matplotlib code that plots the C-alpha trace (Angstrom):
import matplotlib.pyplot as plt

x = [70.8, 67.7, 64.5, 61.1, 59.1, 60.1, 57.8, 57.1, 56.1, 53.7, 52.1, 51.6, 49.9, 47.6, 46.7, 45.8, 43.6, 41.9, 41.2, 39.6, 37.4, 36.4, 35.3, 33.5, 31.6, 29.1, 28.5, 27.6, 25.1, 23.5, 23.1, 21.5, 18.9, 18.2, 17.7, 15.4, 13.4, 13.0, 12.0, 9.4, 8.0, 7.6, 6.0, 3.7, 2.4, 1.7, -0.1, -2.2, -3.2, -4.1, -6.2, -8.0, -8.7, -10.0, -12.3, -13.7, -14.3, -15.6, -18.7, -16.8, -15.0, -11.3, -9.6, -10.1, -7.1, -8.2, -7.6, -7.2, -3.8, -3.1, -4.2, -3.1, -4.7, -2.2, -3.5, -6.8, -5.1, -3.1, -6.3, -8.3, -9.4, -8.0, -4.6, -2.3, 0.2, 1.0, 2.6, 2.8, 5.5, 7.8, 9.0, 12.6, 13.5, 12.1, 12.3, 10.5, 7.4, 4.9, 4.0, 1.6, -2.0, -4.8, -8.2, -10.4, -12.7, -16.2, -17.7, -17.6, -14.0, -13.4, -9.6, -6.6, -2.9, -0.2, 3.3, 6.8, 8.6, 11.3, 15.1, 14.8, 12.9, 10.1, 6.6, 5.4, 2.1, -0.5, -3.5, -5.8, -8.7, -12.2, -11.3, -8.4, -5.5, -2.6, -2.6, 0.4, 2.6, 5.1, 3.2, 4.5, 8.0, 10.4, 7.8, 7.2, 3.5, 0.8, -2.8, -6.1, -6.6, -5.8, -2.1, -1.8, 1.7, 4.8, 8.3, 6.8, 7.0]
y = [3.3, 5.3, 3.7, 5.0, 5.7, 8.1, 10.8, 8.9, 5.8, 7.8, 9.5, 6.1, 4.7, 7.8, 7.5, 3.8, 4.7, 7.5, 5.2, 2.6, 5.2, 6.5, 3.0, 2.1, 5.4, 5.1, 1.5, 2.5, 5.2, 2.6, 0.3, 3.1, 3.7, -0.1, -0.2, 2.8, 1.2, -2.0, -0.1, 1.9, -1.2, -2.9, 0.1, 0.6, -2.9, -2.3, 1.0, -0.8, -3.4, -0.7, 1.2, -2.0, -2.8, 0.8, 0.3, -2.9, -1.5, 2.0, 1.5, 0.7, 4.1, 4.8, 7.4, 10.9, 12.4, 15.9, 15.8, 18.9, 20.7, 19.0, 15.5, 13.3, 10.3, 8.2, 9.6, 8.1, 4.7, 4.9, 5.5, 2.9, -0.4, -3.0, -1.2, -2.2, 0.7, 2.4, 5.6, 7.6, 6.5, 8.8, 8.5, 7.3, 9.4, 12.5, 12.0, 15.2, 14.1, 11.2, 8.9, 10.5, 9.2, 9.9, 8.6, 8.7, 11.7, 11.6, 11.0, 7.3, 6.8, 3.4, 3.5, 4.7, 5.0, 5.3, 6.3, 7.3, 10.0, 7.5, 8.0, 11.3, 12.9, 14.3, 12.9, 11.9, 10.6, 13.2, 11.0, 8.3, 8.6, 7.3, 4.4, 3.4, 4.7, 6.7, 10.4, 12.7, 14.0, 11.1, 8.8, 6.6, 7.7, 6.3, 6.6, 3.5, 2.9, 0.5, 0.8, -1.1, 0.5, -0.9, 0.1, -2.4, -2.2, -0.4, -1.3, -3.8, -7.5]
z = [21.7, 22.8, 23.9, 22.8, 19.6, 16.9, 15.7, 12.5, 14.4, 16.6, 13.5, 11.9, 15.0, 15.2, 11.5, 12.0, 15.0, 13.0, 10.1, 12.5, 14.1, 10.7, 9.7, 12.9, 13.5, 10.6, 11.4, 15.0, 13.8, 11.5, 14.5, 16.5, 13.7, 13.6, 17.3, 17.3, 14.4, 16.4, 19.5, 17.6, 16.0, 19.4, 21.0, 18.1, 18.4, 22.1, 21.3, 18.6, 21.1, 23.6, 20.9, 20.0, 23.7, 24.1, 21.1, 22.5, 26.0, 25.0, 22.9, 19.7, 19.4, 19.0, 21.2, 19.9, 18.1, 19.2, 22.9, 25.1, 25.4, 28.8, 27.6, 24.7, 23.0, 24.9, 28.2, 27.3, 26.9, 30.2, 32.1, 30.3, 31.8, 31.2, 31.4, 28.5, 28.8, 32.0, 30.7, 27.5, 25.0, 23.1, 19.6, 19.7, 16.6, 18.3, 22.0, 22.9, 21.0, 21.5, 18.6, 16.2, 15.9, 13.4, 12.9, 9.7, 9.4, 10.9, 14.3, 13.9, 12.9, 11.3, 10.8, 12.7, 12.1, 14.8, 13.5, 14.2, 12.1, 11.3, 10.8, 8.9, 11.8, 9.5, 9.2, 5.7, 7.0, 7.6, 8.4, 7.2, 4.8, 5.3, 3.0, 5.2, 3.0, 4.4, 3.4, 2.9, 0.2, 0.4, 2.7, 4.2, 3.3, 5.9, 8.7, 10.8, 11.3, 12.2, 11.1, 10.8, 7.4, 3.9, 4.3, 7.2, 8.7, 7.6, 8.8, 11.2, 10.6]

ax = plt.figure().add_subplot(projection="3d")
ax.plot(x, y, z, "-o")
ax.set_aspect("equal")
plt.show()
């Protein structure tokens, strides 16, 4: 009598392992997206607090969305006093890019929106109107955003 596994037994074990991996991998990717959504929501809340603090302490003006090439709107927040965020924050769905920010048109912008591109990696939000409504072809799409406009908060509870 020989000891060991037959080729058929090994193939069955490998097939079972492949099935288990096939079931668990999509669930893991879904959990990653949920984690990134939660991270974005938390960071957007912090950024909104920093923007509101900036507004209060800088003559009732929001940070400019058109900063120089070497400076971003988040840089204005990291250097503001009181300090709410100490470094710029990157969008978890596009780690090479910061969260997007837009203010309503005009010199005295009344509304702002801060947003993440969301799980699809493409921005549906293009900006915010002078009435406080989000603008864009499919706004807000799956973007995760926070705003002081009429659209309020999206994907953030």
